[in-house]
N, C-alpha and C positions, 0 to 999 in steps of 0.2 A: 148248555142247559142252565136255566136260572136256578139259584139256590132256593131252598124251602122258604116259604113266606113266614112272616112273623118276626119276632125279635125287635131290635131297636134300629132306627135309622136317623141320619142327620145329614143335612146339607151343610157342608163346610163353607163358612163365609170368611170374608177377608178379616173380620175382627175376631175370629176364633183363634185360640192358641192351642198348642199341642197338649198342654196339661189338662185343659178342660175336655178335650176329646178323649184323653187317656182315662179320665174319671168316668166318662160315659161307658167305655169298654170295661173297666174294672167293676163298675156297678152291675154290669150284666153277669159277672162272675160271682157275685155275692149269693150265698145260700138262700137268702130271703128275697131275692130279686123277683119282682112281679113280672117284669119283662126281661128275659135273658138273651141268649144268643139265638141267631147270629146278629152281629152289629154291622150295619151297612153304613159306610161313610161315603157320601157322594161329593165329588169335587169336580169343578169345571175348569178352573184356571191353575196354571203351574204352581203358583204360591200356595193355593189351597190343597193341591195334591201333596206337596211337600209337607204342609202342616198335618194333613190327615195321616200320612205314613209315619211321621215323627210321633204322633199321638199313639199309633198302634205299637210302635217300638217301645215307648214308655210304658204302655199298658202291659205289653208282653213281659217286660222285666218285672213289673210290680206283681203281676199274677204269679209269675214263677217264684219270686222271693217270698211273697206273703201267703200264697195259697197252694204252692207246688202244682200249679196248673200251667201247662204249655198251651200257647195259642198258635193258630195258623191264620195267615192272611192271604186271601185270594183276590188279587186285583184284577179287574176286567173293565173293558170299555163298554159304555152303554151304547144304545142303538146308533147314535149319530157320531160316535167315535171322538167327540170333543169332550166328553165327560167320562170320568173314571169313577168306578165304585170299588172300594176296598171292603171286602166282606171278611169279618173276623169270626172265627169259630174256635171252640175249645178242642184240643186234641184228645181223643178218647183213649189213645194208647200213648204211653210215654215214648218219645223218640230215643233211639240209641245214643249213648254218649260217645262222641267221636274220639274222646281222649281215653276211653276205657281200653284195657288190654284186649287183644284179639278182635278188635273192631277194624274192619277194612273200610277205608273211605276212598271212594272212587271220584276222580275229578276229570 
């Protein structure tokens, strides 16, 4: 199923860098953001997919450190399976801390 419409989207180009994509995601987390989540990053080529996912990782760390907000990323193939979309959402519930006592981590 497709995620809800709305939010931000960006085609990742060859001249994009991970920091600029991270700013797009972090901007959606701002309290006064006009356009918020989800953020969809569309990438067609291997290098662009790598850049998109690095941008998501940078944004996830910044959102956690600066806003105490956990993010989730749902990558999926588009219709032709040559393009990947990484959809970024805020987590509504805080995930369990795997280092906390009495937390069982299954692998």
